C-alpha positions in Angstrom: 17.5 -39.1 -26.5 17.7 -36.0 -28.5 19.1 -37.9 -31.4 16.0 -40.1 -31.6 13.7 -37.1 -31.1 15.4 -35.2 -34.0 15.4 -38.2 -36.3 11.8 -39.1 -35.7 10.8 -35.4 -36.2 12.9 -35.2 -39.4 11.0 -38.2 -40.9 7.7 -36.4 -40.7 6.3 -33.6 -42.9 7.7 -30.5 -41.4 5.7 -27.3 -41.8 8.5 -25.1 -43.3 10.6 -27.9 -44.8 8.0 -30.2 -46.3 8.4 -34.0 -46.6 11.8 -35.7 -46.4 13.3 -35.4 -49.9 15.0 -38.8 -49.6 11.8 -40.9 -49.2 11.1 -41.5 -52.8 14.8 -42.3 -53.7 15.0 -44.7 -50.8 11.8 -46.5 -51.9 13.1 -46.7 -55.5 16.5 -48.0 -54.5 15.0 -50.6 -52.2 12.7 -51.8 -55.0 15.5 -51.9 -57.5 17.6 -54.0 -55.1 14.6 -56.3 -54.6 14.1 -56.7 -58.3 17.8 -57.3 -58.8 17.6 -60.0 -56.1 14.9 -61.9 -57.9 17.4 -63.0 -60.6 19.4 -65.2 -58.2 19.2 -68.8 -59.4 19.9 -70.7 -56.2 17.0 -69.2 -54.2 13.3 -68.5 -54.8 12.5 -65.1 -56.3 10.6 -64.1 -53.2 13.6 -64.6 -50.9 15.8 -63.0 -53.5 13.6 -59.9 -53.5 13.7 -59.7 -49.7 17.5 -60.1 -49.6 18.1 -57.5 -52.3 15.7 -55.1 -50.6 17.3 -55.5 -47.2 20.8 -55.0 -48.6 19.7 -51.8 -50.3 18.1 -50.6 -47.0 21.3 -51.2 -45.1 23.3 -49.3 -47.8 21.0 -46.3 -48.1 19.0 -46.3 -44.9 21.7 -44.8 -42.8 22.1 -41.9 -45.1 18.3 -41.4 -45.0 18.2 -41.4 -41.2 21.2 -39.0 -41.1 19.3 -36.6 -43.3 16.2 -37.0 -41.1 18.3 -36.2 -38.0 19.7 -33.1 -39.7 16.3 -31.9 -40.8 14.8 -32.4 -37.3 17.8 -30.7 -35.6 17.6 -27.7 -38.0 13.9 -27.4 -37.5 14.0 -27.4 -33.6 17.1 -25.1 -33.4 15.5 -22.8 -36.0 12.3 -22.6 -33.9 14.3 -21.9 -30.7 16.4 -19.2 -32.5 13.2 -17.5 -33.7 11.7 -17.5 -30.2 14.9 -15.8 -28.9 14.7 -13.1 -31.6 11.1 -12.2 -30.8 
């Protein structure tokens, strides 16, 4: 359960770390995948956009969540380390 806790915490705006730096690139890559998907000829542009965006989310979403986990873990462990030093 700590994995989920750290990941959800890392997705938020942390006081000493700021917002997740991968949010904007993830949104841009997802939009680019969606736009690239609209050029498919055998399906409608709407479904092409959805398919392209989902493919990009699967490709880059894991790295985004891994970064969120690391941020959350570093934040919690840093707070615990500071409490021990005081």
